[in-house]
Each structure stands twice: as C-alpha cells, then as structure tokens.
C-alpha positions in Angstrom: -18.3 26.0 2.1 -19.3 22.3 3.8 -22.6 20.3 3.8 -24.2 17.4 5.7 -23.9 14.4 4.1 -24.9 10.5 4.9 -22.5 8.2 3.7 -24.2 5.2 2.1 -20.6 3.3 2.3 -17.2 2.9 4.4 -15.1 6.1 2.5 -12.0 5.4 4.1 -10.3 7.7 6.2 -13.6 9.6 6.1 -16.9 8.3 7.7 -18.4 4.9 8.0 -21.5 3.4 6.7 -24.7 5.6 8.5 -22.4 8.4 9.7 -23.3 12.1 8.9 -20.5 14.2 8.3 -19.6 18.0 7.5 -17.8 17.6 3.9 -17.3 20.3 1.2 -19.0 20.9 -1.2 -16.9 20.2 -4.1 -15.9 16.9 -2.1 -19.6 15.3 -2.1 -20.6 16.7 -5.7 -17.5 15.7 -8.0 -17.0 12.7 -6.0 -18.9 11.0 -3.3 -22.1 11.8 -5.4 -21.5 10.8 -8.7 -19.9 7.1 -7.2 -23.0 6.3 -4.9 -20.9 6.9 -2.1 -23.3 8.9 -0.2 -26.2 11.5 0.1 -27.4 14.8 1.1 -28.2 14.7 4.9 -32.6 15.7 4.9 -35.2 14.5 6.7 -36.7 12.1 4.6 -32.5 9.9 3.7 -32.1 10.8 7.9 -35.3 8.0 8.7 -32.9 5.4 6.8 -29.9 5.6 8.9 -30.6 2.5 11.3 -30.9 1.1 7.7 -28.2 2.0 6.1 -25.9 1.6 9.0 -27.2 -1.9 9.3 -26.1 -2.3 5.9 -23.0 -1.4 6.1 -21.8 -3.4 9.1 -23.2 -6.3 7.7 -20.8 -5.8 4.8 -17.3 -4.3 6.6 -18.7 -8.3 9.0 -18.0 -10.0 5.6 -14.7 -8.0 4.1 -13.2 -8.2 7.5 -14.1 -12.5 7.0 -12.3 -12.7 3.7 -9.8 -10.7 4.6 -8.7 -12.5 8.1 -9.1 -15.7 5.2 -6.2 -14.1 3.5 -4.3 -12.8 6.2 -4.6 -16.5 7.2 -3.1 -18.2 4.2 -0.4 -15.1 3.6 0.6 -15.7 7.0 4.4 -17.4 6.8 4.4 -17.5 3.6 7.8 -17.3 1.7 8.2 -16.4 -1.9 11.1 -16.5 -4.4 11.3 -13.2 -7.1 14.5 -12.9 -8.7 16.3 -10.1 -10.4 18.8 -9.1 -12.3 22.0 -7.8 -10.4 24.8 -4.6 -10.9 28.2 -5.3 -10.7 28.5 -4.3 -7.1 24.9 -7.0 -6.2 22.5 -4.0 -5.8 19.9 -4.7 -8.3 18.8 -2.9 -11.7 15.3 -1.5 -9.7 14.3 -2.6 -7.4 11.4 -5.6 -6.3 8.9 -3.3 -5.6 5.5 -4.4 -3.3 3.6 -4.5 -7.1 5.4 -7.4 -7.8 5.8 -9.5 -4.4 1.8 -9.2 -5.1 2.0 -10.7 -8.3 4.2 -13.5 -7.2 2.3 -14.1 -3.6 -1.1 -14.2 -6.5 0.5 -16.5 -8.5 1.4 -18.9 -5.4 -1.9 -18.4 -4.4 -3.9 -19.1 -7.3 -6.1 -15.8 -6.7 -5.7 -11.9 -7.3 -4.1 -10.2 -4.7 -4.5 -6.6 -4.6 -1.5 -4.7 -5.1 -2.6 -1.6 -2.4 -1.6 -4.2 0.6 2.4 -3.7 -0.5 2.2 0.4 -1.0 4.1 0.5 2.5 6.9 -2.1 1.3 10.0 -0.8 0.7 11.4 -1.9 -2.4 14.0 -4.4 -1.7 17.5 -3.5 -3.8 20.4 -5.8 -3.1 19.4 -9.6 -2.8 18.9 -11.6 0.6 15.8 -13.3 3.1 13.3 -10.0 3.9 10.4 -10.3 6.5 7.5 -7.8 4.9 4.2 -6.7 6.7 1.3 -6.4 4.6 -1.3 -4.6 5.9 -4.8 -6.1 4.8 -7.0 -3.5 6.4 -6.6 -1.4 9.1 -6.4 -3.8 11.8 -4.9 -6.9 10.1 -1.6 -7.7 8.9 0.5 -10.5 7.3 3.8 -11.4 7.5 5.6 -12.8 4.0 9.7 -14.1 3.8 10.8 -12.4 0.8 13.7 -14.2 -0.9 15.3 -11.7 -3.2 17.4 -13.7 -5.4 20.0 -14.1 -8.1 19.0 -13.8 -12.0 20.8 -16.3 -13.4 
C-alpha cells in the first residue's frame, strides 16, 4: 500500500521539499511523519505547495553556500595522521575516514561531519594519499593525507 506525501524538507535519495511523491505507508508512518519531513497530501496541504517549495529552495541555497565555503577551506589541504605499524609495514587497524574527518576538524578548528568521509577507503600502509571528500551530491573537495609511522 502506498500514499501520497507532500515533502516539507529534503530527504536524500527520496524527494526535495515541495515535491509530492508516493511512498509506502510504513515509511510514511514510521519515518516521515514522526520526524516532520512530510505531510499527507490533501487538498489543504497542496495549497501550501508553492510556499513549501520556496522555503526548500531557500534552505538548499543556504546549505550550498556553507558547503562551498567548507570545500574551499578543505581543497588541497594537507593533514598528517600517525599510526602504529606491524613488522610487515602495514598499520594495526587502518586510518579510517572517521580519523581523517577528526584530523581535518582539529586543523580547521571546526566540526567536520564524519559522513563526508564515508566513501573513503581505509588507509592501510604509510604514504601520501589524495582523498576525495563528497561534501554534497555536486560538491567535492580533495585533501592530501600523509599517513606517517607513529614513533
């Protein structure tokens, strides 16, 4: 069973604010409605469609500006991360995307969302790496990671 929903906010990979989409009842009842991301599409809610679209566009523009500023700050930045290595020259564990995000946050002195490093492959050996961060669906930044041996 499905139902028509008016999205009040952007939901990644589903819909943008102001769109009317058909979704399953369970998804609407258990996720969209409790979080205030969408409303059931009725005649009254559809009258507000233009206002919801305008608000969504304005919010996306603000978020894009913030992400572009972050991309500018991150692009071509170099960060050094140390880790202990085994006798074979590989790291115990790996330098994960979370460690990269934390190191970038310390370097920039601001909070870096760890989700931007989800697609980053773990670094398993010392060396220099070029890491591409997906800040949004359109905006990317490239940082240089120097994986060093902990003394």
